[in-house]
C-alpha positions, 0 to 999 in steps of 0.5 A: 260509837266504837271510836267514842267508847275506845276514847272513853276506855283510854281516858279511864285507864290513864285517869289520875284517880286510877294510878296506884300511886299518888303524884307526890309519891311518884315525884318522891321516888323519882328524886330518890332515884335522881340523887342515887344516879339512876337517871334513866329510871328517874327520867321515866318517873318525872315523865309520869309526874308530868303526864298526870300532873293536871294542876301543874303543881310539879312544874319544877319537874321540867328542870329535873328532866333537863338536868337529867338529859345533861347528865346522860349527855343528850344536849338537844333534849336538855335544851328543850326541857330547859326552854320548858323550865324557864316558862314553867317557873316564876322565880327570876333566879331559877329562870336565869339558872335554866338559861345558863344551863341551856348555854352550857348545853351549847358550849358542849356542842361547840356552838359558842356563837349561839351561846354568846347570842343567848348570853346577850339576850339575858335580862340585866341583873344586880346579882354578883353571883350571876354577873360573875357567871355571865362574865365567865360564860361570855370568856369561855364563848370568845375562847371557843371562837378563837377570840383569846384576847377578847376572852381575857377581858372577861376572864379578868372579872372572874378571877384574882391577879394570880389566876389572871397571870396563869391564864395569860400564860396558858393562852400565850402558849397556845398562840405559839402552838397554834402558830407552829401548827398553823394548818394553812402553813402545814399545807403550804409546806406540803405543796412546795415539798411533799411530805414536809408539812407531815413531818413538821406536824409530827407524823413521821411515818407518813411524811417520809412515806410521801416523800419516798413515794412521790419521789419514786413516782417521779423517777419511774415517770422519767424512766417511762419518758426515756424508755417509751415516750414523753407522753406516756411518762407525762400521763403516768406522772399526772395520773399518779403524782396528783393523786398523792401530791393532793392527798398529802398536803390535804392530810397536812392540813388536817393533822395541824387542824387536829392538833390545834383542836386537841390543844385548845381543849387541853387548854380550855380544861387547864383554864377552868381549873385556874378559874376554879382555884382563883375565882374571886369570892 
């Protein structure tokens, strides 16, 4: 009996009839906060609207909540609510917009393969706007996957000839950069000559340190062999040389990979700027 009374009391406390504000006022206040950039406050208000919207008259709120999570950088929750939003609306155009926003969240998490899969699942459309958007997002996916030549085939569909020339130049520069700082190449350099890969990658301090340190270990190992025994010298050499030798060429690989990732981000932003300036209208 006590449990039944508790449930009745809880239901009464949260009944829409007892809300101090009508739902439309909650929605209006949430919209104002959203437009003002007060996203945490807007999020709470939109969630209250969903809680008390028994007639599902405010299903567009799912999209608003997803947009807030996107603005706050919470891509996981944004994806969840974009899925809700797609199911809640009847407009095909809105469904597509939410799908593209969902794919954007995948981009921000470096999940380009998942983004490409979602693009392939999009329904066919005769809208030039959505077709251009699909080509752009597909180009970004291939670029993010390192398939720069394939990305060019889609960029050409969304920018004019001048923009395409700029993008081709940027991608060509990126390829040369990637070749120069190829992680496998830098690691191989440091395997044959400790510290060389780090020097080529621009880490002069640690590169020189590796050369001097390993050289010193080699000299001291030789001294140990001469002074004590070959076994003592060999054990000393294997213990310390292997430790720093292995760490050195791994560091060279990481340096190369990091430089390439940074340059890819720079090139990506440059390409988006070219698209903004040279998009086919």
